[in-house]
Structures are given as C-alpha cells and as structure tokens.
N, C-alpha and C positions, 0 to 999 in steps of 0.2 A: 247736507253735507256731511254732519255729524253720521247720519245712516251708511251712507258711501264708505266713509273714513272706518266705521265699524265692519261694516260689510266685507271690505278689502281686509282688514284685519282677520276676521275670521277666515277669510280663502286663504289667506296668506298660514294662518297657523294650521289649517287642517291641512294644506299642500306639504307642509313643515312634518306633520306627524306622519303622513303618506310616505313619504321620502325617508323617516327614521325606522317606520315599519318596515320597508322595503330593503334599506340598508340592513337591520337587524334580521331579517329572514335569510339575505345572500349570506350573511357571516354564518348563521345556522346551517345553512346547505352546505356552504363548505367545511365547515366543524364536522357535519355528519359523513361528507363525502371523507375527510382525512380519517375519521375514527373507523369508517366501515371497509377501508382501501389499507388491506393489509399488504405491504409489498412483498413479494418473495425476496429471499435470499439468494445473491447473487452465486453462482455455482460454476459458472463458466470457467474452464480449465485455461489459465492465462496467466501470465504474470502480471503482478500487482505492484511491483516495486525492485529494488535493488538492495538486497541482503548483506552484501560484504563486497571489498575491494582488495583483491590480495595480489601481490607483486612480490618478485625476486629482487633478493639484495644480495650484493656480495657481503655483506655482513649486517644481519638482522639485527642483532644487539646494537650495534652503534646506529643504525637506521633507527631504531625505537627510541634509543636515547637521544639522538639529533632531533625527534618529531617531539618528546616531550621537551627536551629543555628550550628549541626556538618557538613551536608552535602551542605547546600547552596539551599536547596530545596525551592524557594518561592510558598507558598500558595495564592490562589487567593482569590476573594469574595465568591464563589461557594465552598470553605471549602477542593478544591482539587489543584492541582498542573499538567501546563500542559507543556509538554515537546514537543517541534515544531522539525520536519524536512523535509526536503525534499524528493520527490519520484523522485526517480534516472533515473525512465522512461519518466517524466514529471516535469523537474526542477524548472517549475513555482508552480506547484501544494506543498501546504505545508500541510504534515499532522499533526495530533496532538494526541499525547498520554496521557491520563489522567491518575493520581494516586490519590488515595485516600484512608485515612482510615476511615472504619466506627464503631461505638460503638458497642462493642461485642453483639450478639445478635440481631441487628439490621434487621427488617423483609424483608429488600431490598435483601437479598441473599435467603429468601424462595423460595421454599422447602427445598434447598440446605442445607445439613448440616456443610457445610466444612467453613474455616475461609478465603477463599477469592472468588472472580470472577472475571474472566477475559471479557472484552469487545472487543470484535473482528470486528475489520471495514471490511463490506461485500459489494460486488458491486450486484445490482440486486436482493435486500431483498424479492421484493413478487415472485422472479421466485425460490430464495433458500429456502423460506418458503414451496413453493409447492413442491419444490424437499424433502425438512424434512418430510412434510406432508407424501408423498407416500413412504417414507422410515421408516415410524413407529416412528418418533421421537417425544416424548412429547415437544408441542410448549405451552407455559403458558400463552400466552396474544395475544393480535392480535397487529398488527404493527400499533404502534402510531407515527405521525409527528409533528415534532417540528420545529422551525428556525433554528436549527443546524444540522438537520437529521431526520431520522426516525430509531425507534427502536422495538425490539421483543426480548423475553427471550425464551430461550429452556432448557431443561434437558440432559446433555450428557449420554452415558451408564453407568455412575457411580453414577448418581443422582447430578452431579454438574451443578448447575445454571450457564447458560452463557448469556452473552447479546450480541445482534448483533445489530450494528450500521454501517448505510449508511448514510456518512455523505452528506449534501447539495454541 
C-alpha cells in the first residue's frame, strides 16, 4: 500500500513538473513573439479624432464669459478653451480639443453657410489630401504648416467647411 501511495505521489509530482515546464515554455514562446514582432506604425490617411468645435455667436465675448461663469470653461489667450485627454493606445500622448465661439458671419467658416465648423485631427494629411482629391472632394486651400501642426480646409458633400489638422 505504501508503495502505491509513493508511486502515485511520484507520478503526480512528475505530471506537475511537466505541466509547469509546458506553461513556462508557452510563456517564453509568447514573449519571443512579442519581442520579435515589431508592429509597423499606422500611417493610413484618415481622421483620428476631433480637434475642435467652432460655432457662431452673436456676441462671442459674452458667450465665453457665460461658459466660464456657468460651466467653468477657462478661455485661453487665443480666445478658445482647450480640453486635454490622453490617447488610450498611447497614454504618453496628450490630445487637445479646441472650443471657440466666432462672431456670427465670420469669414473663417466661408464658404459654408452653417453656424458651426468641426476640426478633425488626422494622420498623414498629405496622403489624405491626395485621397480626397482623387475622390473629387473640394479642397479649399493648400496645406499650411505652423509650429502646432498642419492644416487644410475642405467641403463635405453638403457644403460644410471642415478643418483638418495634423498635430506636430
């Protein structure tokens, strides 16, 4: 009887060691796959988020003051508010969404007749503009480069002006 118990104990111990060895090998294989697989940087020309919301106001200064007083939106030196967030896929990257009221009729929205304009953040703005040109999209200006990124304006199918921004 003692021999049977000892034999079963040895078999259980060997099975346990074999299982642990397999688990360790599987973990090492996964680590090697992770170490050896360098994911390429996605440069697909596309929108990656919203960079700003701009709208007409009869009195932009009063509107800014109302939003500051009632909703706590702090207006910066450029007359807009900046909402910051982190990129979920790259937590070190901080994104910024701009909010700004414009004087009703401001030419910045032209030729659109709408009371708003959305700024979309994009990647590979040059590639996106080429794609839009091929698709027959109206491109209103050429890509402009500033310290804080590249910009271009287009019209959507309903004549809404859209601002595309590729941050630095």
